[in-house]
N, C-alpha and C positions, 0 to 999 in steps of 0.2 A: 419315703412315704411317711407322712405324719399319722401315727396311730390315733392320737387324740382327735385331730381334725376329721379323720375318716369316720370315727365313731359318731361324732356329732352330726356330720352331714348325711349319713345314711339312715340313721335311726336306731332305736333300741332293739328292733327285731333282728337286724342283721349284725349287730355288734357281737353278740355271743357266737354267732356262726363264724364270723371272720376271726375272732379270737381263737376259736378251736382250730380253724384252718391254718392259721399262722403259727400257733404255739405247739401243735402236736408233734410227737416224735416219730410217728409212723405214717407212711404214705397212704395206707388204707383209710385211716381216720381223716386224713387231710382230704382225700377224694370224696368221702361222705359229706364233709362240711361244704366243699365246693359245689357238690350237686344240690345241696339244700339252698345255697346262695343262688344258684342258677334258677331254681324253682321260684324263689322270691322275686328276683330281678335279673333279667338278662343283661341290662345295661351295667349293673354292678359287676357282673361276671366278666364282661368285656373290659371294663375299667381295671379290674384286678389283674388281668393277664396282659395289660400293656407293659407292665413291669415283669421281668423274668421271675419265675417262682423261686429261683435260687437266692434272690435278694430278700425275700420276705417270709418264706416258709421254713420253719425250724427243722423239719425232717431232712431238708437238703443240705443243712450245715454240716461241716466236718464233725466226725464223732467226738473229737476232743472238746468241742464247744457245747456238748449236750449236758449242761449242768443247770438244774432249775434254780439253784440258790447262788447268790453272790455274797459270800459271808467272809471275806477277808477282813483283816483289821482295818485296812484303809476304808473299805466300803462301810463298815460299821461306824467308824469315826465320822465319815462324811455324812451318813444318814443321821447321826446324832446331832451334827451341826445344823442340818437343814430341817430338823423335825418340825419346828414351829412355822416354817415357811412353806410347807408342802401344799397348803390349800390355795396359795396364790396362783394367778395366771402365769404362764411360762416366762414371759418377759420380766415380770415383777420378780419372780423366783430367781431368775438368772442375775438380775440387778442386785438383789439382796445377798446372794451368794458372793458376788464380786465385792460388795461392800464389806462383808464379813472377812474375806481374805485380805482386803486392803487394810482393815483395822488391825488384823493380826500381824501383818507385815510391818505396819507403822509402829506397833508396840515393840516388835523385835528390834527394829532400828533404834528406837528410843533407848532400850536396854543396852544395846551395843555401844551407843554413843556415850554412855556413862562409864564405860570401861576405861581404866587408866593406861592399859597396855594394848598392844596390837593383838595379843593372843587371848584365846578363851581362857577363863580362869582355871578350868580343870587341867588344861594342857600346861599352863604356867605352874600349877602345883606339882604336876608330875616332873617337870624339868627341875624345879627346885629340889624335890626329893632326890632325884638322880645326882644333882650337883652336890648335895650334902653327903650322900652315901659315897660318892667318889673321893671326897676329901678324907675319908677314913682309910683309904688305901695308900700303901707305900709301894712305889715302883722302883726297883733297882735293876740296873743292867746286869745280866748274867754273861752274855757273850753277844756277838754281833747279831742284831735283829731279834734277840730273845731277852725277855725281861721277867723278873720275878715280882709277883704281886702278893702282898700280905696286908692284913688288917693292922691299923695302928693299935698299939696297946697289947698286941699279942707278944708272947715271949719269943726270944730269939731262937730257941731250940726248934729244929725243923719238925719234930714230931708233934709239938703242941701248937706251933704257929700254923697259920692258914696260908702256907706258901703254895704257889702253883706256877708252873712254867707256861708262858704265853708265847705262842709263835707270832706270826705276822698278825697284826690286829684285824679282827673282823669288824664289820660296820657297827654291830651292836656293842662291841667292846671298846670302841675308840675313845669313849669318855673315861675308861678305866686305865688304858694303857697309853703311856707317853713315850714317844720315840725321839723327841728332841732332847739333846744333851743339855741345852740351856735350861729347859724346863726341869730336867732331873736335878741339876745343880741348884736351881732356885728352891726346889722342894727340899733338898738336903739342908740348905741354909735355914729354911723355915722350921724344919724339924729340930735342928740344933738350937735355934733361938727359943723355940717353945719349950724345950726340955730344960733350959737354964733357969 
């Protein structure tokens, strides 16, 4: 049922009565408004009850839906976007809202097409930071499946160095722990050549 069309077709006298009947939280006030509508026009009363009351009267809605205000951040943002368009007829309003969303989407695509990589710049920055911090670690095999990890530049003494034993690598530690012997030997060669 279109609330706006109904209000225009019935007239200004029945509009507040229907508004009260449909928006009230209690059955008592709803019945009073319906009786007032029936006194004004029996045809309108019959027309109203062609549709089940559960579809249009607020007092029949589930209790969790009984909130007079819709004030989530999304709703506030949306209302801010359509503030200048509210006075338009419904089709014009919907067309303008669609155009606004299309312009925003086109702008986002334009920005994305300027990227030089496939990743978002923030994610790329995080990966570069992780890559650089992992280069500061030295990984040496302790025994089968267990490695020692310490920071470069730390003294060799165990009490001052940042040594720790690492078991099987977890997913979040896989960038820091190397299990391949070829990678370990290449790291040792790089360390020796950089120290010379």
